[in-house]
LOLUMTOR-422548 format. One record per residue (C-alpha): residue in one letter; residue number from 1; x, y, z. Coordinates in steps of 0.2 Angstrom, whole numbers, plus 5000, padded with zeros to 4 digits. Layout:
residues N
PT   r     k     px     py     pz
PT   A   NUM      X      Y      Z
...
***
This chain:
residues 263
PT   r     k     px     py     pz
PT   M     1   6519   5562   4474
PT   T     2   6536   5564   4471
PT   N     3   6541   5567   4451
PT   K     4   6553   5556   4444
PT   P     5   6570   5561   4439
PT   V     6   6574   5564   4421
PT   G     7   6580   5550   4413
PT   W     8   6573   5534   4420
PT   R     9   6554   5538   4415
PT   N    10   6551   5517   4413
PT   E    11   6560   5513   4428
PT   P    12   6551   5511   4446
PT   A    13   6563   5518   4461
PT   R    14   6565   5503   4469
PT   H    15   6565   5490   4455
PT   A    16   6585   5487   4460
PT   L    17   6579   5471   4468
PT   A    18   6576   5460   4451
PT   A    19   6589   5463   4439
PT   K    20   6605   5455   4440
PT   G    21   6620   5466   4444
PT   I    22   6609   5480   4454
PT   E    23   6613   5487   4469
PT   T    24   6601   5496   4481
PT   T    25   6612   5510   4486
PT   R    26   6610   5530   4485
PT   N    27   6622   5538   4473
PT   P    28   6626   5557   4478
PT   H    29   6633   5563   4462
PT   S    30   6628   5566   4445
PT   S    31   6630   5575   4431
PT   A    32   6617   5587   4421
PT   T    33   6627   5586   4405
PT   A    34   6637   5573   4394
PT   R    35   6656   5574   4396
PT   A    36   6668   5562   4388
PT   V    37   6687   5559   4386
PT   G    38   6692   5553   4369
PT   A    39   6703   5537   4367
PT   S    40   6718   5534   4362
PT   P    41   6727   5519   4357
PT   G    42   6728   5508   4373
PT   K    43   6720   5521   4384
PT   R    44   6701   5518   4392
PT   I    45   6687   5527   4386
PT   S    46   6676   5537   4399
PT   A    47   6659   5547   4396
PT   G    48   6645   5549   4406
PT   G    49   6631   5562   4409
PT   H    50   6614   5563   4418
PT   N    51   6613   5548   4431
PT   W    52   6623   5536   4418
PT   S    53   6644   5533   4415
PT   V    54   6653   5520   4404
PT   E    55   6670   5516   4405
PT   C    56   6679   5503   4393
PT   D    57   6694   5499   4382
PT   P    58   6694   5507   4365
PT   D    59   6683   5491   4357
PT   G    60   6671   5491   4374
PT   R    61   6680   5476   4381
PT   N    62   6684   5477   4401
PT   A    63   6667   5490   4402
PT   K    64   6661   5496   4418
PT   L    65   6644   5503   4414
PT   R    66   6632   5512   4427
PT   M    67   6615   5519   4427
PT   D    68   6605   5526   4443
PT   D    69   6589   5537   4444
PT   M    70   6594   5546   4462
PT   M    71   6580   5539   4471
PT   G    72   6587   5523   4478
PT   W    73   6588   5512   4461
PT   R    74   6605   5510   4455
PT   W    75   6611   5497   4441
PT   S    76   6630   5493   4437
PT   G    77   6637   5482   4424
PT   N    78   6651   5475   4412
PT   E    79   6653   5471   4396
PT   T    80   6641   5455   4396
PT   S    81   6629   5471   4400
PT   W    82   6631   5481   4385
PT   D    83   6613   5475   4378
PT   I    84   6602   5479   4394
PT   F    85   6612   5495   4395
PT   L    86   6607   5501   4377
PT   V    87   6589   5495   4378
PT   R    88   6587   5505   4395
PT   M    89   6596   5519   4388
PT   S    90   6584   5519   4373
PT   R    91   6569   5519   4383
PT   S    92   6575   5535   4392
PT   R    93   6574   5552   4391
PT   I    94   6593   5555   4389
PT   S    95   6595   5545   4374
PT   D    96   6601   5558   4363
PT   E    97   6614   5564   4377
PT   F    98   6621   5548   4378
PT   V    99   6624   5547   4358
PT   N   100   6634   5561   4358
PT   A   101   6644   5559   4371
PT   M   102   6648   5539   4364
PT   R   103   6653   5552   4348
PT   D   104   6664   5563   4357
PT   A   105   6672   5548   4367
PT   G   106   6677   5540   4351
PT   L   107   6669   5525   4356
PT   N   108   6660   5516   4339
PT   Y   109   6644   5504   4341
PT   A   110   6653   5495   4328
PT   D   111   6663   5486   4341
PT   I   112   6649   5484   4354
PT   K   113   6639   5476   4341
PT   K   114   6654   5463   4340
PT   I   115   6654   5460   4357
PT   I   116   6632   5458   4359
PT   T   117   6630   5449   4343
PT   S   118   6646   5435   4346
PT   D   119   6639   5418   4348
PT   R   120   6644   5415   4365
PT   Y   121   6633   5433   4370
PT   D   122   6619   5430   4382
PT   L   123   6603   5442   4378
PT   D   124   6592   5437   4391
PT   S   125   6593   5454   4399
PT   S   126   6589   5463   4386
PT   I   127   6575   5452   4384
PT   Y   128   6570   5452   4401
PT   S   129   6571   5471   4397
PT   M   130   6560   5472   4383
PT   T   131   6546   5462   4389
PT   G   132   6541   5471   4402
PT   D   133   6558   5475   4414
PT   N   134   6556   5475   4434
PT   I   135   6540   5483   4434
PT   F   136   6533   5467   4426
PT   W   137   6544   5454   4429
PT   H   138   6547   5457   4446
PT   F   139   6533   5469   4453
PT   G   140   6520   5460   4443
PT   E   141   6511   5475   4436
PT   T   142   6501   5469   4423
PT   N   143   6487   5481   4422
PT   D   144   6474   5469   4429
PT   Q   145   6476   5458   4415
PT   E   146   6472   5443   4426
PT   S   147   6455   5448   4432
PT   E   148   6450   5450   4415
PT   I   149   6456   5434   4408
PT   I   150   6448   5425   4424
PT   G   151   6433   5434   4422
PT   D   152   6430   5429   4402
PT   Y   153   6432   5410   4406
PT   A   154   6421   5410   4419
PT   E   155   6407   5420   4407
PT   T   156   6413   5409   4391
PT   V   157   6417   5392   4395
PT   L   158   6410   5389   4413
PT   E   159   6394   5402   4407
PT   L   160   6393   5410   4423
PT   K   161   6385   5425   4429
PT   G   162   6384   5438   4443
PT   D   163   6386   5432   4461
PT   D   164   6393   5414   4452
PT   K   165   6405   5420   4441
PT   K   166   6411   5433   4456
PT   A   167   6411   5415   4466
PT   F   168   6422   5407   4454
PT   E   169   6434   5421   4453
PT   D   170   6438   5422   4471
PT   Y   171   6440   5404   4471
PT   F   172   6452   5405   4456
PT   W   173   6463   5419   4467
PT   R   174   6464   5407   4483
PT   H   175   6466   5391   4473
PT   G   176   6474   5393   4457
PT   M   177   6481   5409   4451
PT   P   178   6500   5406   4446
PT   R   179   6515   5419   4450
PT   S   180   6511   5424   4432
PT   T   181   6526   5436   4429
PT   D   182   6541   5424   4432
PT   F   183   6554   5427   4419
PT   E   184   6562   5411   4420
PT   S   185   6546   5401   4418
PT   Y   186   6543   5412   4403
PT   K   187   6560   5409   4395
PT   R   188   6558   5388   4399
PT   E   189   6541   5386   4392
PT   T   190   6543   5398   4378
PT   S   191   6562   5398   4371
PT   K   192   6557   5386   4358
PT   S   193   6540   5394   4351
PT   S   194   6541   5405   4336
PT   D   195   6523   5415   4341
PT   D   196   6522   5432   4343
PT   G   197   6528   5437   4361
PT   S   198   6537   5420   4365
PT   Y   199   6553   5419   4372
PT   G   200   6559   5411   4355
PT   S   201   6551   5426   4346
PT   M   202   6558   5440   4356
PT   R   203   6575   5433   4358
PT   A   204   6576   5432   4338
PT   A   205   6569   5452   4337
PT   V   206   6581   5458   4349
PT   A   207   6596   5448   4342
PT   K   208   6591   5455   4324
PT   T   209   6589   5473   4330
PT   F   210   6605   5473   4337
PT   K   211   6614   5467   4321
PT   D   212   6605   5478   4309
PT   A   213   6610   5493   4316
PT   D   214   6626   5501   4311
PT   S   215   6626   5517   4324
PT   W   216   6623   5523   4341
PT   E   217   6607   5532   4334
PT   D   218   6600   5517   4325
PT   V   219   6599   5505   4339
PT   I   220   6592   5518   4350
PT   S   221   6580   5523   4337
PT   A   222   6575   5504   4335
PT   F   223   6571   5499   4353
PT   S   224   6563   5514   4357
PT   S   225   6551   5515   4342
PT   E   226   6532   5510   4344
PT   D   227   6533   5495   4333
PT   W   228   6545   5487   4350
PT   G   229   6534   5494   4361
PT   Y   230   6519   5485   4354
PT   T   231   6530   5471   4354
PT   S   232   6533   5472   4372
PT   I   233   6516   5472   4376
PT   Q   234   6511   5458   4366
PT   A   235   6525   5447   4377
PT   Q   236   6517   5451   4392
PT   D   237   6499   5449   4386
PT   M   238   6504   5433   4380
PT   W   239   6513   5427   4394
PT   V   240   6499   5432   4407
PT   Q   241   6486   5421   4397
PT   H   242   6497   5406   4394
PT   S   243   6503   5406   4412
PT   I   244   6483   5407   4419
PT   G   245   6476   5398   4405
PT   K   246   6486   5382   4410
PT   E   247   6477   5383   4428
PT   L   248   6460   5389   4421
PT   N   249   6452   5372   4415
PT   K   250   6460   5364   4430
PT   V   251   6453   5373   4444
PT   G   252   6437   5378   4432
PT   K   253   6433   5356   4435
PT   E   254   6438   5359   4454
PT   F   255   6427   5371   4455
PT   L   256   6412   5364   4446
PT   K   257   6415   5348   4457
PT   E   258   6413   5357   4473
PT   R   259   6398   5367   4470
PT   K   260   6388   5350   4463
PT   K   261   6392   5343   4480
PT   T   262   6386   5357   4491
PT   S   263   6370   5362   4478
***
């Protein structure tokens, strides 16, 4: 198996297909060490390092942001993408390099914070990333949660065992299995909820994290913390159970009805 390049340990090589603004071209250029050019009034700031680059005005506006993993995944964004850029950077192995480069370049987190925490800023991209990113939302890697949920329902609710349980599981996969990893459905159905793992609670938590941070180190440390890792998994578990749970009762009744006809 080919080793994943240093930098994007949580990003699969093909996940360019999912998130907004991602390109699927190869980029042969990278630098193993961070480089930065300090800013003067009226001049552009530019910084870059291992498979990433930032170019923007001294206040973070008119930004050109880039990441790639040298295996075919490439992402580019602008000043409306600072949130997901920082979230993904926080979960990479090169976050220290990034923080040092930003400091050397003279770009202050306080200016980026003003952009991200403005009322008109859309945090969907960072919520998308913090709730599973392309691995979960596009490629549907759910660690087989669906099978466990369906099996538990068959045993505890329908009281099925052995072959009968297996028959229901097969029936559900054929007739009732929804696409559980759909971000737009997650947003639409849980945006007004404050339950743990819901879009509403995740948006509030992401916004608070950006607002509470006072430096590059703060924001990188916050989003890479174990607490956020647990919260991300919690959101995935909640949504898989929510989306499948809506169908289980309906399909369960249909299954029992058909079994009664054929018994």
